[in-house]
VOBA-1610 file (N, C-alpha, C; in pm, whole numbers, padded with zeros to 5 digits, always signed):
BEGIN
Unk+00085-00118+00000Unk+00000+00000+00000Unk+00089+00125+00000Unk+00057+00220-00084Unk+00136+00343-00094Unk+00113+00431+00029Unk+00218+00497+00071Unk+00210+00588+00186Unk+00140+00716+00144Unk+00049+00762+00226Unk-00022+00887+00200Unk+00072+01005+00222Unk+00043+01114+00151Unk+00123+01235+00170Unk+00104+01296+00308Unk-00013+01275+00367Unk-00045+01333+00498Unk-00070+01224+00601Unk-00048+01254+00728Unk-00084+01158+00834Unk-00236+01142+00840Unk-00282+01052+00925Unk-00426+01032+00944Unk-00493+01162+00986Unk-00611+01186+00936Unk-00684+01309+00967Unk-00730+01308+01112Unk-00725+01423+01179Unk-00773+01430+01317Unk-00923+01398+01323Unk-00959+01307+01412Unk-01100+01272+01427Unk-01180+01395+01471Unk-01303+01402+01428Unk-01395+01511+01464Unk-01348+01648+01417Unk-01255+01655+01322Unk-01213+01783+01267Unk-01298+01815+01145Unk-01301+01940+01108Unk-01374+01982+00989Unk-01312+01918+00864Unk-01179+01901+00864Unk-01113+01838+00750Unk-01157+01693+00736Unk-01172+01621+00846Unk-01222+01483+00842Unk-01365+01480+00789Unk-01446+01579+00827Unk-01583+01587+00776Unk-01581+01612+00626Unk-01492+01700+00579Unk-01481+01724+00435Unk-01446+01594+00363Unk-01355+01516+00421Unk-01311+01392+00357Unk-01424+01290+00346Unk-01513+01287+00446Unk-01621+01188+00444Unk-01748+01240+00375Unk-01784+01366+00398Unk-01908+01418+00340Unk-01885+01490+00207Unk-01766+01537+00185Unk-01728+01598+00058Unk-01646+01496-00019Unk-01517+01525-00036Unk-01430+01425-00096Unk-01286+01445-00051Unk-01211+01338-00058Unk-01066+01338-00042Unk-01011+01254-00155Unk-00923+01313-00235Unk-00862+01240-00346Unk-00711+01254-00340Unk-00645+01143-00354Unk-00499+01141-00363Unk-00466+01048-00479Unk-00462+01103-00600Unk-00439+01018-00717Unk-00311+00936-00703Unk-00316+00814-00755Unk-00200+00725-00752Unk-00080+00792-00818Unk+00034+00775-00758Unk+00160+00831-00809Unk+00154+00983-00823Unk+00082+01048-00733Unk+00067+01193-00736Unk+00132+01255-00613Unk+00162+01381-00621Unk+00215+01453-00506Unk+00114+01554-00453Unk-00015+01528-00480Unk-00122+01621-00441Unk-00235+01545-00372Unk-00290+01607-00267Unk-00411+01558-00202Unk-00515+01668-00216Unk-00636+01631-00259Unk-00747+01726-00274Unk-00854+01694-00171Unk-00910+01798-00110Unk-01025+01786-00021Unk-01132+01880-00073Unk-01255+01833-00080Unk-01366+01918-00122Unk-01465+01935-00008Unk-01513+02057+00010Unk-01611+02083+00116Unk-01742+02015+00082Unk-01819+01973+00183Unk-01946+01906+00159Unk-02044+01990+00076Unk-02038+02123+00089Unk-02129+02208+00012Unk-02076+02238-00128Unk-01963+02176-00164Unk-01901+02191-00296Unk-01858+02334-00325Unk-01835+02411-00222Unk-01796+02551-00240Unk-01644+02571-00241Unk-01572+02488-00162Unk-01428+02506-00147Unk-01352+02379-00182Unk-01230+02399-00229Unk-01136+02289-00251Unk-01006+02326-00179Unk-00957+02232-00101Unk-00830+02249-00031Unk-00729+02157-00099Unk-00614+02212-00134Unk-00511+02138-00206Unk-00384+02136-00123Unk-00330+02017-00101Unk-00201+02002-00033Unk-00108+01935-00133Unk+00001+02003-00164Unk+00095+01954-00264Unk+00234+01949-00203Unk+00304+01838-00227Unk+00440+01825-00174Unk+00539+01835-00290Unk+00646+01908-00263Unk+00755+01920-00360Unk+00862+01821-00315Unk+00877+01711-00388Unk+00963+01601-00344Unk+01108+01637-00317Unk+01177+01713-00400Unk+01320+01734-00371Unk+01346+01801-00236Unk+01261+01895-00196Unk+01285+01966-00071Unk+01186+01929+00039Unk+01088+01845+00007Unk+00984+01806+00102Unk+00911+01925+00161Unk+00883+02026+00078Unk+00801+02139+00119Unk+00656+02111+00082Unk+00563+02159+00164Unk+00421+02136+00142Unk+00352+02269+00113Unk+00288+02279-00002Unk+00209+02395-00039Unk+00064+02362-00005Unk+00000+02444+00078Unk-00139+02425+00119Unk-00218+02544+00070Unk-00322+02520-00011Unk-00402+02628-00068Unk-00551+02600-00051Unk-00628+02707-00028Unk-00774+02701-00023Unk-00826+02777-00143Unk-00914+02714-00220Unk-00972+02775-00339Unk-01124+02771-00330Unk-01188+02867-00394Unk-01330+02853-00422Unk-01342+02745-00527Unk-01447+02666-00521Unk-01468+02562-00622Unk-01463+02627-00758Unk-01392+02567-00852Unk-01372+02626-00985Unk-01505+02643-01056Unk-01527+02762-01103Unk-01642+02791-01188Unk-01596+02783-01333Unk-01684+02748-01422Unk-01647+02737-01563Unk-01594+02868-01617Unk-01644+02981-01567Unk-01604+03110-01621Unk-01490+03177-01543Unk-01450+03119-01429Unk-01347+03183-01346Unk-01251+03080-01288Unk-01200+02989-01370Unk-01118+02879-01321Unk-00976+02923-01283Unk-00934+03043-01322Unk-00799+03089-01290Unk-00796+03186-01172Unk-00898+03182-01087Unk-00901+03274-00974Unk-00792+03236-00874Unk-00734+03336-00807Unk-00628+03309-00710Unk-00683+03237-00587Unk-00598+03168-00512Unk-00645+03100-00392Unk-00690+03200-00285Unk-00781+03157-00199Unk-00825+03240-00087Unk-00720+03243+00023Unk-00642+03138+00033Unk-00536+03130+00132Unk-00427+03038+00081Unk-00302+03067+00119Unk-00189+02986+00073Unk-00078+02995+00175Unk-00015+02883+00202Unk+00103+02881+00288Unk+00193+02765+00247Unk+00319+02776+00282Unk+00417+02671+00256Unk+00479+02632+00390Unk+00484+02502+00416Unk+00546+02450+00538Unk+00642+02339+00499Unk+00727+02300+00593Unk+00828+02199+00560Unk+00811+02068+00637Unk+00693+02047+00696Unk+00670+01929+00778Unk+00532+01872+00748Unk+00521+01741+00731Unk+00391+01683+00694Unk+00288+01696+00805Unk+00329+01687+00932Unk+00235+01708+01043Unk+00183+01851+01044Unk+00271+01947+01019Unk+00231+02087+01014Unk+00141+02113+00893Unk+00168+02048+00781Unk+00082+02063+00663Unk-00059+02016+00695Unk-00071+01904+00766Unk-00202+01854+00806Unk-00269+01953+00902Unk-00194+02008+00996Unk-00249+02104+01092Unk-00301+02229+01020Unk-00223+02281+00925Unk-00265+02399+00849Unk-00390+02368+00767Unk-00392+02252+00701Unk-00510+02213+00621Unk-00633+02200+00710Unk-00615+02143+00829Unk-00726+02128+00924Unk-00780+02264+00965Unk-00692+02359+00994Unk-00735+02494+01034Unk-00802+02567+00917Unk-00750+02551+00797Unk-00813+02615+00680Unk-00954+02563+00658Unk-00972+02432+00670Unk-01106+02375+00652Unk-01201+02428+00759Unk-01153+02439+00883Unk-01237+02490+00992Unk-01274+02636+00970Unk-01189+02711+00902Unk-01214+02853+00879Unk-01297+02880+00754Unk-01334+02777+00681Unk-01404+02797+00554Unk-01536+02872+00571Unk-01608+02850+00681Unk-01733+02924+00702Unk-01708+03073+00709Unk-01602+03114+00778Unk-01567+03257+00784Unk-01525+03309+00646Unk-01450+03227+00571Unk-01410+03266+00437Unk-01532+03283+00348Unk-01632+03197+00365Unk-01753+03207+00285Unk-01824+03339+00312Unk-01831+03383+00437Unk-01893+03511+00470Unk-01814+03625+00405Unk-01682+03615+00408Unk-01599+03717+00346Unk-01622+03722+00195Unk-01633+03605+00131Unk-01655+03599-00013Unk-01791+03660-00050Unk-01890+03644+00037Unk-02022+03700+00010Unk-02026+03851+00033Unk-01943+03901+00125Unk-01940+04044+00158Unk-01796+04091+00162Unk-01734+04112+00046Unk-01593+04154+00045Unk-01573+04291+00108
//
């Protein structure tokens, strides 16, 4: 069995809820993990750069057909897989606040 890019998701976290009620995808032979919010509004992307083992964590609004090149709502780079999971967990938990901001910029 291939090793996941991230450790096990924290139980009862918003990120774990996204993985079960939305989606979690880690394509085979990929360096990216995707999480989708249950309401299909947000996508969280965790990408690892193999040579340096840096993790790029980004929160996006779900891609619209007419605005697929929109910048991420949040982005950070960390150098530890546990910290990448922690950042992704916090971003998922903050999505409700981000949604309010997106509705009232």
